[in-house]
C-alpha positions in Angstrom: 21.7 9.3 -21.6 23.0 8.7 -18.1 26.7 9.0 -17.6 28.2 7.5 -14.5 31.0 9.6 -13.0 33.3 8.2 -10.2 34.1 10.9 -7.6 35.7 10.2 -4.3 34.5 6.5 -4.2 31.0 7.6 -5.0 29.0 6.9 -8.1 27.2 10.0 -9.4 24.5 10.0 -12.0 24.4 12.8 -14.5 21.4 13.2 -16.7 22.2 15.6 -19.6 18.8 15.5 -21.3 15.6 17.1 -19.9 13.5 14.9 -22.2 14.9 11.6 -21.1 13.6 9.4 -18.3 14.9 10.3 -14.8 16.9 7.7 -12.8 15.1 6.2 -9.8 15.2 8.6 -6.9 16.8 7.0 -3.9 18.6 8.5 -1.0 21.0 10.5 -3.0 23.5 11.0 -0.2 24.6 7.4 -1.2 24.1 7.8 -5.0 24.1 11.5 -5.8 22.0 12.5 -8.8 23.6 15.5 -10.5 21.5 18.3 -12.0 21.3 18.0 -15.8 22.8 21.4 -16.6 24.4 22.6 -13.3 27.3 21.1 -11.3 25.3 20.3 -8.2 23.1 17.5 -6.8 19.4 17.8 -7.1 17.5 19.7 -4.4 14.9 18.0 -2.3 12.3 20.0 -4.2 13.6 18.9 -7.6 13.7 15.2 -6.6 10.2 15.4 -5.0 8.9 17.0 -8.2 10.4 14.2 -10.3 8.5 11.7 -8.0 5.2 13.5 -8.5 4.8 15.0 -5.0 2.7 18.2 -4.8 4.7 21.4 -4.6 3.1 22.0 -1.2 4.3 18.7 0.3 7.0 19.4 2.9 9.8 17.2 4.2 11.2 18.0 7.6 14.5 17.6 9.3 18.1 18.1 8.3 19.0 18.1 4.6 20.1 14.4 4.9 16.9 13.5 6.6 14.8 15.3 4.0 16.8 13.5 1.2 16.2 10.2 3.0 12.5 10.8 3.4 12.1 11.8 -0.3 14.2 8.7 -1.4 12.1 6.4 0.8 8.9 7.9 -0.6 6.7 6.3 -3.2 5.7 8.1 -6.4 2.2 9.5 -6.5 1.4 7.2 -9.4 2.5 4.1 -7.6 0.7 5.2 -4.4 -2.5 5.8 -6.3 -2.2 2.3 -7.9 -1.7 0.7 -4.5 -4.6 2.6 -3.1 -6.9 1.6 -6.0 -5.9 -2.1 -5.9 -6.2 -2.3 -2.1 -9.6 -0.6 -2.1 -11.0 -2.9 -4.8 -9.7 -6.0 -2.9 -11.3 -4.8 0.3 -14.6 -4.0 -1.3 -14.6 -7.4 -3.1 -13.8 -9.1 0.2 -16.5 -7.3 2.2 -19.2 -7.4 -0.5 -18.8 -11.0 -1.5 -20.5 -13.4 0.9 -18.3 -16.3 0.0 -15.0 -14.3 0.7 -16.2 -12.6 3.9 -16.9 -15.8 5.8 
């Protein structure tokens, strides 16, 4: 269960259960996501793992810039779906003589 905690005019999300669904990862400088068992925000590596990024994927810049990049990112699953649908649409368009006119 997610419990909202007000702290210095910020809303923090605390997830106490490893088996529950994660909140949406956004730029957590604006909405900090607190680690489920430790009193700290998620690291960029932890947030990117939740989003499905490969462990080797690197974000560059200051900590705030890396958090922003991760929060602006698209999960691997969503990216794969967009790629699949776009590819199918392009193939249909280029292979169908009626659509390619």
